[in-house]
C-alpha positions as CSV (number, residue, x, y, z in Angstrom):
1,L,105.3,109.2,252.2
2,L,106.1,108.9,248.5
3,G,109.7,107.9,249.4
4,L,108.4,105.2,251.7
5,A,106.1,103.9,249.0
6,L,108.9,103.8,246.5
7,A,111.2,102.0,249.0
8,L,108.5,99.4,249.6
9,A,107.8,99.0,245.9
10,S,111.5,98.3,245.3
11,L,111.5,95.5,247.9
12,L,108.5,93.7,246.4
13,P,110.2,92.3,243.3
14,A,113.0,90.9,245.5
15,A,110.5,89.3,247.8
16,G,108.6,87.8,244.9
17,A,111.8,86.5,243.3
18,R,112.8,85.0,246.6
19,R,109.4,83.3,247.0
20,S,109.7,82.0,243.5
21,Q,113.2,80.7,244.1
22,D,112.2,79.1,247.4
23,L,109.3,77.4,245.6
24,H,111.5,76.1,242.7
25,C,114.3,75.1,245.0
26,G,111.8,73.3,247.3
27,A,110.2,71.6,244.3
28,C,113.5,70.4,243.0
29,R,114.6,69.0,246.3
30,A,111.3,67.3,246.9
31,L,111.3,65.9,243.4
32,V,114.8,64.3,243.9
33,D,113.7,63.0,247.4
34,E,110.6,61.4,245.8
35,L,112.6,59.9,242.9
36,E,115.2,58.4,245.2
37,W,112.6,56.9,247.4
38,E,110.8,55.4,244.5
39,I,114.1,53.9,243.2
40,A,114.8,52.4,246.6
41,Q,111.4,50.6,246.6
42,V,112.3,48.5,243.5
43,D,113.6,45.0,244.0
44,P,117.4,45.3,243.3
45,R,117.3,41.9,241.5
46,K,114.7,43.2,239.0
47,T,116.3,43.8,235.6
48,I,115.3,45.0,232.2
49,Q,116.8,44.1,228.8
50,M,118.4,47.1,227.0
51,G,120.0,47.3,223.6
52,S,119.1,46.3,220.1
53,F,116.9,43.2,219.5
54,R,118.1,43.0,215.9
55,I,120.2,40.0,215.0
56,N,123.8,40.9,214.0
57,P,125.3,39.3,210.9
58,D,127.2,36.8,213.1
59,G,123.9,35.7,214.7
60,S,124.4,37.5,218.0
61,Q,122.3,40.1,219.6
62,S,123.4,43.3,221.4
63,V,121.1,43.0,224.4
64,V,122.2,43.5,227.9
65,E,120.3,43.2,231.2
66,V,120.5,46.3,233.5
67,P,119.0,46.9,236.9
68,Y,115.4,48.1,236.4
69,A,115.4,50.6,239.3
70,R,117.8,53.0,237.6
71,S,117.0,52.3,234.0
72,E,116.0,55.1,231.7
73,A,112.7,53.4,231.1
74,H,111.9,53.3,234.8
75,L,113.1,56.8,235.5
76,T,111.1,58.2,232.6
77,E,108.0,56.5,233.9
78,L,108.6,57.9,237.4
79,L,109.1,61.4,236.0
80,E,105.7,61.3,234.4
81,R,103.9,60.7,237.7
82,V,106.2,61.8,240.6
83,C,104.9,65.4,240.8
84,E,101.5,64.0,242.0
85,K,103.3,63.4,245.3
86,M,103.6,67.1,245.9
87,K,100.1,67.0,247.3
88,E,101.8,65.3,250.3
89,Y,103.9,68.4,251.0
90,G,103.4,71.6,253.0
91,E,105.2,74.9,253.3
92,K,107.2,75.9,256.3
93,L,108.4,79.5,256.9
94,D,111.7,80.0,258.7
95,P,111.0,82.8,261.1
96,A,114.6,84.0,261.1
97,T,115.3,84.1,257.4
98,Q,111.7,84.4,256.1
99,R,112.7,81.6,253.6
100,K,110.2,79.0,252.7
101,S,110.9,75.3,252.6
102,Y,108.7,72.4,251.7
103,V,108.3,69.3,253.9
104,R,106.3,66.2,253.7
105,V,103.0,66.3,255.7
106,I,102.3,62.6,255.0
107,S,105.2,60.2,255.8
108,Q,106.2,57.5,253.4
109,D,106.1,54.8,256.1
110,G,103.1,56.1,258.2
111,T,105.1,57.5,261.1
112,K,103.7,60.5,262.9
113,M,105.2,63.8,261.7
114,D,105.7,67.2,263.4
115,L,103.6,69.6,261.4
116,S,103.9,72.6,263.7
117,G,104.3,75.8,261.6
118,V,103.5,73.9,258.3
119,K,101.0,75.5,255.9
120,F,99.1,72.9,254.0
121,D,96.5,74.0,251.5
122,G,95.5,73.7,247.8
123,D,97.5,76.8,246.8
124,V,100.7,75.5,248.3
125,T,100.3,72.0,246.8
126,S,99.2,73.3,243.3
127,S,102.1,75.7,243.2
128,L,104.6,73.1,244.2
129,K,103.1,70.5,241.8
130,F,103.4,73.1,238.9
131,A,107.0,73.9,239.8
132,C,107.8,70.2,240.0
133,E,106.3,69.5,236.6
134,S,108.3,72.4,235.1
135,I,111.5,71.2,236.6
136,A,110.9,67.6,235.6
137,E,110.2,68.7,232.0
138,E,113.1,71.2,231.7
139,Y,115.7,69.1,233.5
140,E,114.6,65.6,232.5
141,D,117.9,64.7,230.9
142,E,119.9,65.9,233.9
143,L,117.6,64.0,236.3
144,I,118.0,60.8,234.4
145,E,121.7,61.3,234.1
146,F,122.2,61.8,237.9
147,L,119.7,59.1,239.0
148,S,120.7,56.4,236.5
149,H,123.9,56.1,238.6
150,E,124.0,55.9,242.4
151,A,125.4,59.4,242.9
152,E,126.0,61.1,246.1
153,N,124.3,64.4,247.1
154,V,122.0,64.4,244.0
155,K,119.9,67.1,245.6
156,D,122.8,69.5,246.0
157,R,124.5,68.6,242.7
158,L,121.3,68.9,240.6
159,C,119.3,71.6,242.4
160,S,122.2,73.9,243.4
161,K,125.2,73.3,241.1
162,R,123.7,72.1,237.8
163,T,120.5,74.2,237.7
164,D,121.0,77.1,240.1
165,L,117.5,76.6,241.4
166,C,118.9,76.6,245.0
167,D,121.6,79.2,245.1
168,H,121.0,79.6,248.9
169,A,121.0,75.8,249.6
170,L,124.1,76.1,251.8
171,H,121.8,76.6,254.7
172,I,119.1,74.1,253.9
173,P,119.4,71.1,256.3
174,H,120.1,67.7,254.7
175,D,117.1,65.8,255.8
176,E,115.9,62.3,254.9
177,L,112.4,61.2,254.1
């Protein structure tokens, strides 16, 4: 009996670590999805002036106009509020792997969503929001770096390769919002 208890106790830290990794990976992927969606909502013709507003000795200014959607100012503003969107996510358990993933329970465009097998409660959303805020704070520079350019596979590049938050991401489906 003691041997069984010790064997079960040795499995608990691994299960807890996997849950934590599933949560942080899911939060990272959801964070990137939400940021990319917000960026796509901005009028591509909208610009912002960047550079120095000081007058150079020759009378010129070093001001350039850049697209607002991917500007550092816009991305910083998005990072401050994007984790609020985690309340629109639920937790889904893969019966085969026992891995958790996080999916939207409220669509961006109002279409009906399949919520079978999705757990949606305050514990899930508060945990996901906290993980999102931690990631947004810790990896703010990386998020801005990746999102300021139209990069391919930002979720995989940021959440798996740059941060190792998703070391198991090879078997996460590439879904769209």
